[in-house]
C-alpha positions in Angstrom: 3.7 -15.7 -26.0 3.5 -12.9 -23.5 0.4 -13.0 -21.4 -0.9 -10.9 -18.5 -3.6 -12.1 -16.1 -5.5 -9.3 -14.2 -8.1 -10.2 -11.6 -11.5 -8.8 -12.2 -13.9 -8.6 -9.3 -17.7 -8.1 -9.2 -19.5 -6.4 -6.4 -23.2 -5.8 -5.5 -23.3 -2.0 -5.3 -20.1 -1.4 -3.3 -17.3 -1.6 -5.9 -16.4 2.1 -5.5 -16.1 1.7 -1.7 -14.1 -1.5 -2.1 -11.7 0.1 -4.6 -11.2 3.2 -2.6 -10.2 0.9 0.3 -7.8 -1.1 -2.0 -6.4 2.2 -3.3 -5.6 3.1 0.4 -3.9 -0.3 0.8 -1.9 -0.5 -2.5 -1.6 3.2 -3.4 -1.7 4.6 -6.9 -4.5 6.1 -8.9 -7.4 4.7 -10.8 -6.8 4.4 -14.5 -9.5 6.5 -16.1 -11.3 7.1 -12.9 -14.5 5.3 -11.9 -17.0 4.9 -14.7 -20.7 4.6 -13.5 -23.5 2.7 -15.2 -25.3 6.0 -15.8 -22.6 7.1 -18.2 -23.0 4.2 -20.5 -24.8 4.3 -23.8 -28.3 3.0 -23.2 -28.3 4.2 -19.6 -31.9 5.2 -20.0 -32.7 1.4 -19.8 -31.0 1.0 -16.4 -33.0 1.4 -13.2 -32.5 4.8 -11.7 -31.2 3.3 -8.4 -28.5 1.4 -10.4 -27.1 4.3 -12.4 -24.6 5.1 -9.7 -23.2 1.6 -9.7 -19.7 1.1 -11.1 -19.4 0.0 -14.7 -15.6 -0.3 -14.5 -12.7 0.6 -12.3 -9.0 -0.2 -12.7 -6.3 0.1 -10.2 -2.8 -0.4 -11.6 -0.6 -2.3 -9.0 2.8 -2.0 -10.8 4.7 -4.5 -12.9 2.0 -4.6 -15.5 -0.6 -5.9 -13.0 -4.1 -4.3 -12.7 -6.9 -5.0 -10.3 -10.3 -4.3 -12.0 -13.9 -4.5 -11.0 -17.5 -3.6 -11.6 -20.9 -3.8 -9.9 -23.6 -6.2 -11.0 -26.9 -4.8 -12.4 -29.8 -6.7 -10.7 -32.3 -5.2 -13.1 -30.4 -6.9 -16.0 -30.7 -10.3 -14.3 -27.2 -10.2 -12.7 -26.8 -12.0 -9.4 -23.7 -11.9 -7.2 -22.7 -15.3 -5.9 -19.8 -14.7 -3.5 -17.8 -17.7 -2.5 -14.5 -19.1 -1.6 -13.6 -20.3 -5.1 -11.3 -17.3 -5.8 -8.4 -15.8 -3.8 -6.0 -13.2 -4.9 -2.4 -14.1 -4.0 0.0 -11.3 -3.3 3.8 -11.8 -3.4 5.5 -8.7 -1.9 9.2 -8.1 -1.9 9.7 -7.9 1.8 8.4 -9.4 5.0 7.5 -6.0 6.3 5.4 -5.2 3.2 3.7 -8.6 3.6 2.7 -7.7 7.1 1.6 -4.2 6.0 -0.6 -5.6 3.2 -2.0 -8.4 5.4 -2.9 -6.1 8.3 -4.5 -3.4 6.0 -6.6 -5.9 4.1 -7.6 -7.7 7.3 -9.1 -4.5 8.8 -12.8 -5.2 9.1 -12.4 -8.7 7.6 -11.7 -12.2 8.9 -8.3 -13.7 9.3 -8.3 -17.3 8.3 -4.6 -18.0 8.8 -2.4 -15.3 10.5 1.0 -14.4 8.9 3.4 -17.0 10.1 6.5 -18.9 8.9 5.2 -22.1 7.3 6.6 -25.6 7.0 7.2 -25.1 3.3 9.6 -22.2 4.0 7.4 -19.2 3.2 5.9 -16.5 5.4 2.2 -16.8 4.6 -1.3 -15.8 5.8 -4.8 -15.7 4.4 -7.9 -13.7 5.0 -11.3 -12.6 3.7 -11.6 -8.8 3.6 -14.6 -6.7 4.6 -16.0 -7.0 1.1 -15.9 -10.9 1.0 -12.7 -11.1 -1.2 -10.2 -13.8 -0.3 -6.5 -12.8 -0.1 -3.3 -14.8 0.4 -0.1 -13.0 1.3 3.0 -15.0 0.6 6.6 -13.9 1.1 9.6 -15.9 0.1 13.0 -14.2 0.2 14.3 -16.7 -2.5 11.8 -15.6 -5.2 
């Protein structure tokens, strides 16, 4: 069985800002653009101040991987509970690309563990970006 797993992130009104930032880090173009809540069927039932929130955005990352997201809709009872239970683990092909991704994602965020050679043999670091998303960057030349 072939299976793809694509991370899907939720934001509280800043999904477009976050994904424009991720686009600047990873490159590429949004698949289908950024769809807003106001474009959805039944949008007349959405609070006016929520119609510009993101209904869906996809950023293809290559190798069949896609990073996706939407904003929550508070008027529909949605509540964002950000926490440390999810990290996105990146595995670049070079040490230089690991440093570039780590430094770009860390801009405006909080480094938890700087990029360093680790006892298990990998070059690794972790951070929480400016949008509260946890990232791990892991480079191993043998994989």
